[in-house]
MOPAC internal coordinates of N, CA, C and O (Angstrom, degrees):
PM7 1SCF
backbone

  N    0.0000 0     0.00 0     0.00 0    0    0    0
  C    1.4579 1     0.00 0     0.00 0    1    0    0
  C    1.5320 1   109.61 1     0.00 0    2    1    0
  O    1.2310 1   120.44 1   -42.79 1    3    2    1
  N    1.3231 1   116.76 1   137.21 1    3    2    1
  C    1.4730 1   121.28 1  -177.64 1    5    3    2
  C    1.5214 1   111.01 1   -66.31 1    6    5    3
  O    1.2310 1   120.92 1   -26.61 1    7    6    5
  N    1.3262 1   115.85 1   153.39 1    7    6    5
  C    1.4572 1   121.47 1   177.38 1    9    7    6
  C    1.5261 1   108.36 1  -127.67 1   10    9    7
  O    1.2310 1   121.04 1   -52.20 1   11   10    9
  N    1.3361 1   115.61 1   127.80 1   11   10    9
  C    1.4626 1   120.60 1   178.71 1   13   11   10
  C    1.5283 1   108.34 1   -95.35 1   14   13   11
  O    1.2310 1   121.07 1   -48.95 1   15   14   13
  N    1.3287 1   115.56 1   131.05 1   15   14   13
  C    1.4550 1   121.72 1  -177.77 1   17   15   14
  C    1.5192 1   110.75 1  -112.47 1   18   17   15
  O    1.2310 1   121.36 1   -37.78 1   19   18   17
  N    1.3354 1   115.01 1   142.22 1   19   18   17
  C    1.4589 1   121.68 1   170.76 1   21   19   18
  C    1.5255 1   107.13 1   -91.46 1   22   21   19
  O    1.2310 1   120.08 1   -47.31 1   23   22   21
  N    1.3199 1   117.46 1   132.69 1   23   22   21
  C    1.4606 1   122.03 1   178.17 1   25   23   22
  C    1.5240 1   107.26 1  -123.26 1   26   25   23
  O    1.2310 1   120.77 1   -68.19 1   27   26   25
  N    1.3275 1   116.13 1   111.81 1   27   26   25
  C    1.4560 1   120.58 1  -176.00 1   29   27   26
  C    1.5182 1   112.81 1  -113.23 1   30   29   27
  O    1.2310 1   121.24 1    -9.95 1   31   30   29
  N    1.3297 1   115.23 1   170.05 1   31   30   29
  C    1.4595 1   124.72 1   179.48 1   33   31   30
  C    1.5324 1   111.88 1    64.94 1   34   33   31
  O    1.2310 1   121.26 1  -143.45 1   35   34   33
  N    1.3319 1   115.20 1    36.55 1   35   34   33
  C    1.4680 1   119.92 1   178.57 1   37   35   34
  C    1.5180 1   110.79 1   -76.37 1   38   37   35
  O    1.2310 1   120.87 1   -33.61 1   39   38   37
  N    1.3186 1   115.94 1   146.39 1   39   38   37
  C    1.4605 1   121.35 1   169.87 1   41   39   38
  C    1.5329 1   107.15 1   -63.69 1   42   41   39
  O    1.2310 1   120.37 1   -34.05 1   43   42   41
  N    1.3223 1   116.90 1   145.95 1   43   42   41
  C    1.4698 1   119.65 1  -179.25 1   45   43   42
  C    1.5261 1   111.57 1   -68.10 1   46   45   43
  O    1.2310 1   120.07 1   167.49 1   47   46   45
  N    1.3331 1   117.47 1   -12.51 1   47   46   45
  C    1.4652 1   121.07 1   177.89 1   49   47   46
  C    1.5384 1   111.80 1   -87.23 1   50   49   47
  O    1.2310 1   119.86 1   168.26 1   51   50   49
  N    1.3364 1   117.86 1   -11.74 1   51   50   49
  C    1.4635 1   121.04 1  -176.87 1   53   51   50
  C    1.5279 1   110.20 1   -69.81 1   54   53   51
  O    1.2310 1   120.84 1   -48.46 1   55   54   53
  N    1.3368 1   116.01 1   131.54 1   55   54   53
  C    1.4634 1   121.29 1  -179.84 1   57   55   54
  C    1.5355 1   110.19 1  -104.24 1   58   57   55
  O    1.2310 1   121.08 1   -11.43 1   59   58   57
  N    1.3170 1   115.53 1   168.57 1   59   58   57
  C    1.4683 1   120.98 1   175.44 1   61   59   58
  C    1.5285 1   110.13 1   -59.61 1   62   61   59
  O    1.2310 1   120.71 1   142.76 1   63   62   61
  N    1.3401 1   116.26 1   -37.24 1   63   62   61
  C    1.4705 1   120.27 1   179.44 1   65   63   62
  C    1.5355 1   110.65 1   -64.77 1   66   65   63
  O    1.2310 1   120.61 1   141.42 1   67   66   65
  N    1.3526 1   116.43 1   -38.58 1   67   66   65
  C    1.4728 1   120.20 1   177.19 1   69   67   66
  C    1.5274 1   110.33 1   -59.76 1   70   69   67
  O    1.2310 1   120.71 1   135.96 1   71   70   69
  N    1.3327 1   116.24 1   -44.04 1   71   70   69
  C    1.4739 1   120.19 1   179.20 1   73   71   70
  C    1.5248 1   110.26 1   -62.55 1   74   73   71
  O    1.2310 1   121.06 1   134.92 1   75   74   73
  N    1.3196 1   115.59 1   -45.08 1   75   74   73
  C    1.4672 1   121.56 1   179.86 1   77   75   74
  C    1.5313 1   109.87 1   -55.55 1   78   77   75
  O    1.2310 1   120.32 1   131.07 1   79   78   77
  N    1.3185 1   117.00 1   -48.93 1   79   78   77
  C    1.4660 1   121.35 1  -177.47 1   81   79   78
  C    1.5272 1   111.43 1   -66.48 1   82   81   79
  O    1.2310 1   120.47 1   138.19 1   83   82   81
  N    1.3423 1   116.71 1   -41.81 1   83   82   81
  C    1.4623 1   120.05 1  -178.95 1   85   83   82
  C    1.5270 1   110.97 1   -63.25 1   86   85   83
  O    1.2310 1   120.64 1   128.67 1   87   86   85
  N    1.3327 1   116.38 1   -51.33 1   87   86   85
  C    1.4575 1   120.24 1  -173.95 1   89   87   86
  C    1.5221 1   112.82 1   -73.65 1   90   89   87
  O    1.2310 1   119.88 1   162.46 1   91   90   89
  N    1.3362 1   117.83 1   -17.54 1   91   90   89
  C    1.4671 1   121.02 1   175.47 1   93   91   90
  C    1.5283 1   110.52 1   -62.50 1   94   93   91
  O    1.2310 1   120.04 1   158.76 1   95   94   93
  N    1.3341 1   117.54 1   -21.24 1   95   94   93
  C    1.4638 1   121.24 1   177.30 1   97   95   94
  C    1.5342 1   111.39 1   -65.61 1   98   97   95
  O    1.2310 1   120.43 1   157.38 1   99   98   97
  N    1.3426 1   116.77 1   -22.62 1   99   98   97
  C    1.4572 1   120.77 1  -177.91 1  101   99   98
  C    1.5277 1   112.49 1   -99.73 1  102  101   99
  O    1.2310 1   120.03 1   171.11 1  103  102  101
  N    1.3386 1   117.55 1    -8.89 1  103  102  101
  C    1.4616 1   119.58 1  -179.11 1  105  103  102
  C    1.5205 1   111.22 1   152.69 1  106  105  103
  O    1.2310 1   121.60 1    17.07 1  107  106  105
  N    1.3334 1   114.55 1  -162.93 1  107  106  105
  C    1.4627 1   120.61 1  -176.94 1  109  107  106
  C    1.5214 1   110.80 1   -80.25 1  110  109  107
  O    1.2310 1   121.12 1   -56.79 1  111  110  109
  N    1.3317 1   115.46 1   123.21 1  111  110  109
  C    1.4586 1   121.35 1   179.39 1  113  111  110
  C    1.5259 1   108.44 1   -95.67 1  114  113  111
  O    1.2310 1   120.70 1   -61.24 1  115  114  113
  N    1.3320 1   116.27 1   118.76 1  115  114  113
  C    1.4725 1   121.07 1   177.83 1  117  115  114
  C    1.5300 1   110.31 1   -77.37 1  118  117  115
  O    1.2310 1   120.78 1   138.73 1  119  118  117
  N    1.3395 1   116.12 1   -41.27 1  119  118  117
  C    1.4661 1   120.62 1   178.43 1  121  119  118
  C    1.5231 1   108.94 1  -158.68 1  122  121  119
  O    1.2310 1   121.20 1   -25.39 1  123  122  121
  N    1.3232 1   115.31 1   154.61 1  123  122  121
  C    1.4627 1   121.52 1   177.12 1  125  123  122
  C    1.5154 1   107.88 1  -146.83 1  126  125  123
  O    1.2310 1   120.37 1   -48.37 1  127  126  125
  N    1.3250 1   116.89 1   131.63 1  127  126  125
  C    1.4639 1   119.17 1   179.75 1  129  127  126
  C    1.5208 1   110.69 1  -148.61 1  130  129  127
  O    1.2310 1   121.57 1   -42.86 1  131  130  129
  N    1.3256 1   114.61 1   137.14 1  131  130  129
  C    1.4508 1   122.10 1   172.66 1  133  131  130
  C    1.5273 1   106.20 1   -92.66 1  134  133  131
  O    1.2310 1   119.93 1   -48.98 1  135  134  133
  N    1.3252 1   117.74 1   131.02 1  135  134  133
  C    1.4608 1   121.24 1  -179.28 1  137  135  134
  C    1.5255 1   108.98 1   -78.64 1  138  137  135
  O    1.2310 1   121.26 1   -49.22 1  139  138  137
  N    1.3373 1   115.20 1   130.78 1  139  138  137
  C    1.4614 1   120.78 1  -177.48 1  141  139  138
  C    1.5154 1   110.66 1  -114.68 1  142  141  139
  O    1.2310 1   121.19 1   -28.39 1  143  142  141
  N    1.3140 1   115.33 1   151.61 1  143  142  141
  C    1.4564 1   121.65 1   175.24 1  145  143  142
  C    1.5240 1   108.87 1   -65.01 1  146  145  143
  O    1.2310 1   120.90 1   -48.79 1  147  146  145
  N    1.3185 1   115.88 1   131.21 1  147  146  145
  C    1.4656 1   121.29 1  -176.21 1  149  147  146
  C    1.5328 1   111.81 1   -60.80 1  150  149  147
  O    1.2310 1   120.28 1   141.69 1  151  150  149
  N    1.3340 1   117.07 1   -38.31 1  151  150  149
  C    1.4669 1   120.39 1  -175.34 1  153  151  150
  C    1.5209 1   113.08 1   -83.23 1  154  153  151
  O    1.2310 1   120.10 1   135.79 1  155  154  153
  N    1.3356 1   117.41 1   -44.21 1  155  154  153
  C    1.4661 1   120.17 1  -173.12 1  157  155  154
  C    1.5195 1   113.41 1   -96.78 1  158  157  155
  O    1.2310 1   119.77 1   159.71 1  159  158  157
  N    1.3433 1   118.05 1   -20.29 1  159  158  157
  C    1.4589 1   120.75 1  -177.59 1  161  159  158
  C    1.5239 1   112.86 1    78.44 1  162  161  159
  O    1.2310 1   120.11 1  -177.40 1  163  162  161
  N    1.3363 1   117.39 1     2.60 1  163  162  161
  C    1.4743 1   120.99 1   179.09 1  165  163  162
  C    1.5203 1   110.11 1   -83.03 1  166  165  163
  O    1.2310 1   121.37 1   -26.89 1  167  166  165
  N    1.3246 1   114.99 1   153.11 1  167  166  165
  C    1.4595 1   120.91 1   177.85 1  169  167  166
  C    1.5242 1   110.13 1   -60.51 1  170  169  167
  O    1.2310 1   120.60 1   -36.44 1  171  170  169
  N    1.3334 1   116.47 1   143.56 1  171  170  169
  C    1.4593 1   120.84 1   175.67 1  173  171  170
  C    1.5292 1   110.55 1   -95.98 1  174  173  171
  O    1.2310 1   120.32 1  -175.50 1  175  174  173
  N    1.3366 1   116.99 1     4.50 1  175  174  173
  C    1.4622 1   120.25 1   173.97 1  177  175  174
  C    1.5190 1   114.83 1    87.25 1  178  177  175
  O    1.2310 1   120.54 1  -167.57 1  179  178  177
  N    1.3314 1   116.58 1    12.43 1  179  178  177
  C    1.4695 1   119.65 1   174.12 1  181  179  178
  C    1.5113 1   109.54 1  -150.89 1  182  181  179
  O    1.2310 1   121.34 1   -13.31 1  183  182  181
  N    1.3272 1   115.04 1   166.69 1  183  182  181
  C    1.4552 1   119.23 1  -179.29 1  185  183  182
  C    1.5160 1   110.71 1  -160.96 1  186  185  183
  O    1.2310 1   121.22 1     7.07 1  187  186  185
  N    1.3190 1   115.28 1  -172.93 1  187  186  185
  C    1.4613 1   121.74 1  -178.64 1  189  187  186
  C    1.5182 1   109.52 1  -135.25 1  190  189  187
  O    1.2310 1   121.59 1   -38.87 1  191  190  189
  N    1.3216 1   114.56 1   141.13 1  191  190  189
  C    1.4601 1   121.19 1   176.34 1  193  191  190
  C    1.5165 1   106.54 1  -128.39 1  194  193  191
  O    1.2310 1   120.44 1   -48.48 1  195  194  193
  N    1.3297 1   116.77 1   131.52 1  195  194  193
  C    1.4569 1   120.81 1   176.49 1  197  195  194
  C    1.5207 1   108.63 1  -106.31 1  198  197  195
  O    1.2310 1   121.14 1   -62.74 1  199  198  197
  N    1.3255 1   115.43 1   117.26 1  199  198  197
  C    1.4628 1   121.54 1   178.46 1  201  199  198
  C    1.5213 1   108.72 1   -91.94 1  202  201  199
  O    1.2310 1   120.19 1   -28.34 1  203  202  201
  N    1.3485 1   117.24 1   151.66 1  203  202  201
  C    1.4623 1   122.34 1  -173.65 1  205  203  202
  C    1.5267 1   113.01 1   -64.67 1  206  205  203
  O    1.2310 1   119.91 1   149.51 1  207  206  205
  N    1.3381 1   117.78 1   -30.49 1  207  206  205
  C    1.4668 1   119.88 1  -179.37 1  209  207  206
  C    1.5152 1   110.08 1  -139.15 1  210  209  207
  O    1.2310 1   120.55 1   -18.65 1  211  210  209
  N    1.3290 1   116.56 1   161.35 1  211  210  209
  C    1.4613 1   119.89 1   178.88 1  213  211  210
  C    1.5308 1   110.61 1   -66.96 1  214  213  211
  O    1.2310 1   120.17 1   150.58 1  215  214  213
  N    1.3448 1   117.29 1   -29.42 1  215  214  213
  C    1.4695 1   120.38 1   177.50 1  217  215  214
  C    1.5327 1   110.12 1   -64.58 1  218  217  215
  O    1.2310 1   121.08 1   135.38 1  219  218  217
  N    1.3453 1   115.53 1   -44.62 1  219  218  217
  C    1.4645 1   119.61 1   178.70 1  221  219  218
  C    1.5291 1   110.70 1   -67.45 1  222  221  219
  O    1.2310 1   120.85 1   144.24 1  223  222  221
  N    1.3157 1   115.98 1   -35.76 1  223  222  221
  C    1.4642 1   120.02 1   177.05 1  225  223  222
  C    1.5131 1   111.22 1   -62.67 1  226  225  223
  O    1.2310 1   120.48 1   134.76 1  227  226  225
  N    1.3323 1   116.69 1   -45.24 1  227  226  225
  C    1.4639 1   121.36 1   179.17 1  229  227  226
  C    1.5283 1   110.23 1   -63.63 1  230  229  227
  O    1.2310 1   120.81 1   139.09 1  231  230  229
  N    1.3203 1   116.05 1   -40.91 1  231  230  229
  C    1.4727 1   120.55 1   178.32 1  233  231  230
  C    1.5318 1   110.26 1   -61.30 1  234  233  231
  O    1.2310 1   120.60 1   137.34 1  235  234  233
  N    1.3351 1   116.46 1   -42.66 1  235  234  233
  C    1.4630 1   120.76 1   179.68 1  237  235  234
  C    1.5314 1   111.22 1   -64.01 1  238  237  235
  O    1.2310 1   120.11 1   139.71 1  239  238  237
  N    1.3312 1   117.40 1   -40.29 1  239  238  237
  C    1.4693 1   120.77 1   177.88 1  241  239  238
  C    1.5309 1   109.38 1   -60.11 1  242  241  239
  O    1.2310 1   121.07 1   130.09 1  243  242  241
  N    1.3395 1   115.57 1   -49.91 1  243  242  241
  C    1.4623 1   119.76 1  -178.82 1  245  243  242
  C    1.5258 1   111.69 1   -63.56 1  246  245  243
  O    1.2310 1   120.53 1   143.09 1  247  246  245
  N    1.3264 1   116.58 1   -36.91 1  247  246  245
  C    1.4542 1   121.22 1  -175.50 1  249  247  246
  C    1.5313 1   113.15 1   -75.98 1  250  249  247
  O    1.2310 1   120.23 1   144.04 1  251  250  249
  N    1.3537 1   117.16 1   -35.96 1  251  250  249
  C    1.4607 1   119.19 1  -170.23 1  253  251  250
  C    1.5237 1   115.98 1  -112.59 1  254  253  251
  O    1.2310 1   119.20 1   160.86 1  255  254  253
  N    1.3268 1   119.13 1   -19.14 1  255  254  253
  C    1.4604 1   119.70 1  -178.68 1  257  255  254
  C    1.5297 1   109.74 1   -63.10 1  258  257  255
  O    1.2310 1   120.87 1   -54.76 1  259  258  257
  N    1.3422 1   115.93 1   125.24 1  259  258  257
  C    1.4609 1   121.05 1   179.19 1  261  259  258
  C    1.5207 1   114.67 1    83.73 1  262  261  259
  O    1.2310 1   119.89 1   178.98 1  263  262  261
  N    1.3438 1   117.82 1    -1.02 1  263  262  261
  C    1.4704 1   119.76 1  -179.21 1  265  263  262
  C    1.5246 1   110.55 1   -90.72 1  266  265  263
  O    1.2310 1   121.07 1   -24.70 1  267  266  265
  N    1.3293 1   115.55 1   155.30 1  267  266  265
  C    1.4623 1   121.97 1  -179.10 1  269  267  266
  C    1.5326 1   110.25 1   -79.81 1  270  269  267
  O    1.2310 1   120.81 1   -49.74 1  271  270  269
  N    1.3329 1   116.05 1   130.26 1  271  270  269
  C    1.4604 1   122.10 1   174.35 1  273  271  270
  C    1.5220 1   107.39 1  -141.48 1  274  273  271
  O    1.2310 1   120.60 1   -59.39 1  275  274  273
  N    1.3261 1   116.47 1   120.61 1  275  274  273
  C    1.4696 1   122.05 1  -176.69 1  277  275  274
  C    1.5314 1   112.00 1    53.97 1  278  277  275
  O    1.2310 1   120.79 1  -142.99 1  279  278  277
  N    1.3418 1   116.10 1    37.01 1  279  278  277
  C    1.4568 1   120.63 1   175.71 1  281  279  278
  C    1.5155 1   115.88 1    82.96 1  282  281  279
  O    1.2310 1   119.73 1  -171.69 1  283  282  281
  N    1.3256 1   118.12 1     8.31 1  283  282  281
  C    1.4675 1   121.19 1  -179.98 1  285  283  282
  C    1.5280 1   108.83 1  -129.06 1  286  285  283
  O    1.2310 1   120.41 1   -37.14 1  287  286  285
  N    1.3471 1   116.83 1   142.86 1  287  286  285
  C    1.4629 1   120.70 1   175.50 1  289  287  286
  C    1.5244 1   108.78 1   -81.96 1  290  289  287
  O    1.2310 1   120.75 1   -63.62 1  291  290  289
  N    1.3284 1   116.18 1   116.38 1  291  290  289
  C    1.4618 1   121.61 1  -175.66 1  293  291  290
  C    1.5225 1   112.18 1   -71.05 1  294  293  291
  O    1.2310 1   121.24 1   -32.22 1  295  294  293
  N    1.3149 1   115.24 1   147.78 1  295  294  293
  C    1.4569 1   123.03 1   168.04 1  297  295  294
  C    1.5262 1   105.69 1  -110.22 1  298  297  295
  O    1.2310 1   120.61 1   -62.28 1  299  298  297
  N    1.3284 1   116.44 1   117.72 1  299  298  297
  C    1.4677 1   119.85 1  -178.62 1  301  299  298
  C    1.5207 1   108.26 1  -127.27 1  302  301  299
  O    1.2310 1   120.51 1   -56.25 1  303  302  301
  N    1.3240 1   116.63 1   123.75 1  303  302  301
  C    1.4606 1   120.71 1   173.89 1  305  303  302
  C    1.5214 1   110.04 1  -152.09 1  306  305  303
  O    1.2310 1   121.17 1    -7.47 1  307  306  305
  N    1.3167 1   115.37 1   172.53 1  307  306  305
  C    1.4621 1   119.04 1  -179.43 1  309  307  306
  C    1.5194 1   109.18 1   -67.23 1  310  309  307
  O    1.2310 1   120.65 1   -49.54 1  311  310  309
  N    1.3251 1   116.36 1   130.46 1  311  310  309
  C    1.4691 1   120.82 1  -178.92 1  313  311  310
  C    1.5154 1   109.34 1   -68.29 1  314  313  311
  O    1.2310 1   121.21 1   -35.55 1  315  314  313
  N    1.3161 1   115.30 1   144.45 1  315  314  313
  C    1.4676 1   121.63 1   176.43 1  317  315  314
  C    1.5238 1   108.24 1  -105.68 1  318  317  315
  O    1.2310 1   120.41 1   -31.39 1  319  318  317
  N    1.3288 1   116.83 1   148.61 1  319  318  317
  C    1.4749 1   118.63 1   178.96 1  321  319  318
  C    1.5200 1   110.93 1   -59.92 1  322  321  319
  O    1.2310 1   120.60 1   -34.64 1  323  322  321
  N    1.3165 1   116.46 1   145.36 1  323  322  321
  C    1.4673 1   122.06 1  -177.51 1  325  323  322
  C    1.5247 1   111.28 1   -57.75 1  326  325  323
  O    1.2310 1   119.75 1   143.58 1  327  326  325
  N    1.3439 1   118.09 1   -36.42 1  327  326  325
  C    1.4587 1   120.70 1  -177.70 1  329  327  326
  C    1.5286 1   110.76 1   -59.57 1  330  329  327
  O    1.2310 1   120.48 1   139.97 1  331  330  329
  N    1.3283 1   116.70 1   -40.03 1  331  330  329
  C    1.4672 1   119.73 1  -179.60 1  333  331  330
  C    1.5177 1   110.52 1   -63.70 1  334  333  331
  O    1.2310 1   120.66 1   131.86 1  335  334  333
  N    1.3325 1   116.34 1   -48.14 1  335  334  333
  C    1.4697 1   119.27 1  -178.21 1  337  335  334
  C    1.5258 1   109.60 1   -61.38 1  338  337  335
  O    1.2310 1   120.42 1   136.76 1  339  338  337
  N    1.3389 1   116.81 1   -43.24 1  339  338  337
  C    1.4595 1   119.86 1  -179.21 1  341  339  338
  C    1.5109 1   111.13 1   -63.23 1  342  341  339
  O    1.2310 1   120.25 1   141.29 1  343  342  341
  N    1.3221 1   117.12 1   -38.71 1  343  342  341
  C    1.4601 1   121.02 1  -179.99 1  345  343  342
  C    1.5157 1   111.15 1   -63.10 1  346  345  343
  O    1.2310 1   120.84 1   134.44 1  347  346  345
  N    1.3253 1   116.00 1   -45.56 1  347  346  345
  C    1.4663 1   118.70 1   179.62 1  349  347  346
  C    1.5176 1   110.26 1   -65.12 1  350  349  347
  O    1.2310 1   120.44 1   138.93 1  351  350  349
  N    1.3336 1   116.76 1   -41.07 1  351  350  349
  C    1.4612 1   119.88 1   179.92 1  353  351  350
  C    1.5200 1   110.67 1   -62.60 1  354  353  351
  O    1.2310 1   120.79 1   138.78 1  355  354  353
  N    1.3218 1   116.10 1   -41.22 1  355  354  353
  C    1.4635 1   120.36 1   178.41 1  357  355  354
  C    1.5166 1   110.74 1   -63.47 1  358  357  355
  O    1.2310 1   120.54 1   139.71 1  359  358  357
  N    1.3217 1   116.58 1   -40.29 1  359  358  357
  C    1.4603 1   120.54 1   178.27 1  361  359  358
  C    1.5127 1   110.15 1   -62.47 1  362  361  359
  O    1.2310 1   120.74 1   138.60 1  363  362  361
  N    1.3380 1   116.20 1   -41.40 1  363  362  361
  C    1.4581 1   119.94 1   178.97 1  365  363  362
  C    1.5226 1   110.48 1   -62.08 1  366  365  363
  O    1.2310 1   121.04 1   139.81 1  367  366  365
  N    1.3332 1   115.62 1   -40.19 1  367  366  365
  C    1.4574 1   119.38 1   178.83 1  369  367  366
  C    1.5178 1   110.79 1   -62.61 1  370  369  367
  O    1.2310 1   120.77 1   139.51 1  371  370  369
  N    1.3283 1   116.13 1   -40.49 1  371  370  369
  C    1.4632 1   120.45 1   178.36 1  373  371  370
  C    1.5138 1   110.71 1   -63.44 1  374  373  371
  O    1.2310 1   120.71 1   138.73 1  375  374  373
  N    1.3283 1   116.26 1   -41.27 1  375  374  373
  C    1.4584 1   119.24 1   179.97 1  377  375  374
  C    1.5234 1   110.93 1   -64.89 1  378  377  375
  O    1.2310 1   120.61 1   139.56 1  379  378  377
  N    1.3213 1   116.43 1   -40.44 1  379  378  377
  C    1.4659 1   118.55 1   179.69 1  381  379  378
  C    1.5230 1   109.40 1   -63.96 1  382  381  379
  O    1.2310 1   120.66 1   139.40 1  383  382  381
  N    1.3181 1   116.35 1   -40.60 1  383  382  381
  C    1.4600 1   119.35 1   178.31 1  385  383  382
  C    1.5208 1   110.06 1   -62.09 1  386  385  383
  O    1.2310 1   120.81 1   139.06 1  387  386  385
  N    1.3252 1   116.05 1   -40.94 1  387  386  385
  C    1.4703 1   120.55 1   178.73 1  389  387  386
  C    1.5099 1   110.36 1   -62.61 1  390  389  387
  O    1.2310 1   120.52 1   141.76 1  391  390  389
  N    1.3361 1   116.60 1   -38.24 1  391  390  389
  C    1.4641 1   120.08 1   179.49 1  393  391  390
  C    1.5112 1   110.14 1   -60.82 1  394  393  391
  O    1.2310 1   120.99 1   139.10 1  395  394  393
  N    1.3335 1   115.72 1   -40.90 1  395  394  393
  C    1.4572 1   119.36 1   178.32 1  397  395  394
  C    1.5199 1   110.68 1   -62.92 1  398  397  395
  O    1.2310 1   121.00 1   139.41 1  399  398  397
  N    1.3262 1   115.68 1   -40.59 1  399  398  397
  C    1.4629 1   120.17 1   179.11 1  401  399  398
  C    1.5199 1   111.33 1   -63.57 1  402  401  399
  O    1.2310 1   120.83 1   136.98 1  403  402  401
  N    1.3160 1   116.02 1   -43.02 1  403  402  401
  C    1.4651 1   119.46 1   179.02 1  405  403  402
  C    1.5150 1   110.61 1   -64.03 1  406  405  403
  O    1.2310 1   121.01 1   140.96 1  407  406  405
  N    1.3425 1   115.67 1   -39.04 1  407  406  405
  C    1.4638 1   119.17 1   179.14 1  409  407  406
  C    1.5242 1   109.73 1   -60.28 1  410  409  407
  O    1.2310 1   120.78 1   135.63 1  411  410  409
  N    1.3233 1   116.11 1   -44.37 1  411  410  409
  C    1.4627 1   119.79 1   179.17 1  413  411  410
  C    1.5151 1   110.64 1   -63.91 1  414  413  411
  O    1.2310 1   120.93 1   139.40 1  415  414  413
  N    1.3315 1   115.83 1   -40.60 1  415  414  413
  C    1.4693 1   120.05 1   179.59 1  417  415  414
  C    1.5176 1   110.79 1   -62.70 1  418  417  415
  O    1.2310 1   120.36 1   140.66 1  419  418  417
  N    1.3061 1   116.92 1   -39.34 1  419  418  417
  C    1.4607 1   121.17 1  -179.45 1  421  419  418
  C    1.5260 1   109.98 1   -63.38 1  422  421  419
  O    1.2310 1   121.45 1   134.68 1  423  422  421
  N    1.3521 1   114.83 1   -45.32 1  423  422  421
  C    1.4675 1   118.36 1   178.70 1  425  423  422
  C    1.5199 1   110.73 1   -61.94 1  426  425  423
  O    1.2310 1   120.75 1   139.13 1  427  426  425
  N    1.3370 1   116.17 1   -40.87 1  427  426  425
  C    1.4632 1   120.02 1   178.13 1  429  427  426
  C    1.5192 1   110.62 1   -64.03 1  430  429  427
  O    1.2310 1   120.74 1   141.14 1  431  430  429
  N    1.3216 1   116.20 1   -38.86 1  431  430  429
  C    1.4717 1   119.97 1   179.29 1  433  431  430
  C    1.5116 1   110.51 1   -62.86 1  434  433  431
  O    1.2310 1   120.55 1   140.12 1  435  434  433
  N    1.3289 1   116.55 1   -39.88 1  435  434  433
  C    1.4620 1   120.02 1   178.85 1  437  435  434
  C    1.5151 1   110.54 1   -60.29 1  438  437  435
  O    1.2310 1   121.24 1   136.75 1  439  438  437
  N    1.3363 1   115.23 1   -43.25 1  439  438  437
  C    1.4584 1   119.29 1   179.00 1  441  439  438
  C    1.5203 1   110.86 1   -62.75 1  442  441  439
  O    1.2310 1   121.01 1   141.51 1  443  442  441
  N    1.3347 1   115.67 1   -38.49 1  443  442  441
  C    1.4622 1   120.24 1   179.65 1  445  443  442
  C    1.5232 1   110.78 1   -62.44 1  446  445  443
  O    1.2310 1   120.07 1   138.81 1  447  446  445
  N    1.2917 1   117.47 1   -41.19 1  447  446  445
  C    1.4736 1   120.67 1  -179.98 1  449  447  446
  C    1.5222 1   110.39 1   -63.87 1  450  449  447
  O    1.2310 1   121.21 1   138.85 1  451  450  449
  N    1.3237 1   115.29 1   -41.15 1  451  450  449
  C    1.4709 1   118.51 1   179.38 1  453  451  450
  C    1.5276 1   110.26 1   -61.33 1  454  453  451
  O    1.2310 1   120.97 1   137.06 1  455  454  453
  N    1.3391 1   115.74 1   -42.94 1  455  454  453
  C    1.4638 1   119.74 1   179.69 1  457  455  454
  C    1.5213 1   110.38 1   -61.64 1  458  457  455
  O    1.2310 1   120.52 1   135.80 1  459  458  457
  N    1.3160 1   116.62 1   -44.20 1  459  458  457
  C    1.4556 1   120.64 1  -178.09 1  461  459  458
  C    1.5262 1   110.62 1   -63.65 1  462  461  459
  O    1.2310 1   120.20 1   138.75 1  463  462  461
  N    1.3499 1   117.23 1   -41.25 1  463  462  461
  C    1.4555 1   118.30 1  -176.90 1  465  463  462
  C    1.5303 1   110.42 1   -65.73 1  466  465  463
  O    1.2310 1   119.65 1   146.78 1  467  466  465
  N    1.3422 1   118.28 1   -33.22 1  467  466  465
  C    1.4616 1   116.59 1   178.71 1  469  467  466
  C    1.5271 1   111.15 1   -73.27 1  470  469  467
  O    1.2310 1   120.76 1   150.83 1  471  470  469
  N    1.3612 1   116.15 1   -29.17 1  471  470  469
  C    1.4678 1   118.40 1   179.97 1  473  471  470
  C    1.5169 1   111.26 1   -71.13 1  474  473  471
  O    1.2310 1   120.39 1   143.98 1  475  474  473
  N    1.3139 1   116.87 1   -36.02 1  475  474  473
  C    1.4714 1   117.82 1  -173.81 1  477  475  474
  C    1.4707 1   109.06 1   -91.39 1  478  477  475
  O    1.2310 1   120.10 1   180.00 1  479  478  477

């Protein structure tokens, strides 16, 4: 079964063909693509490589994660589905919003204590 890999910390000069050639050293590459900015067409500094088997994918992770390529230390790991990443990001956003709410509640609580102390 094929394994899709996330490849991060790419040099902005790295092309999809560069990824294809590099990862071919670890096995059969089904596809390789550098993610580009939709508006400018420039590399966003990461990409995806699909290896033909999970064994080849694991070999590529071990072989290339943390190694220097075009002057940058690569981050290579198994890609996660976009839905999972979005879900976690959304949860983080909710937590940050909650933090703001708690902060407001704390300030309100302080005001409440001041009011009570003047009453008693």
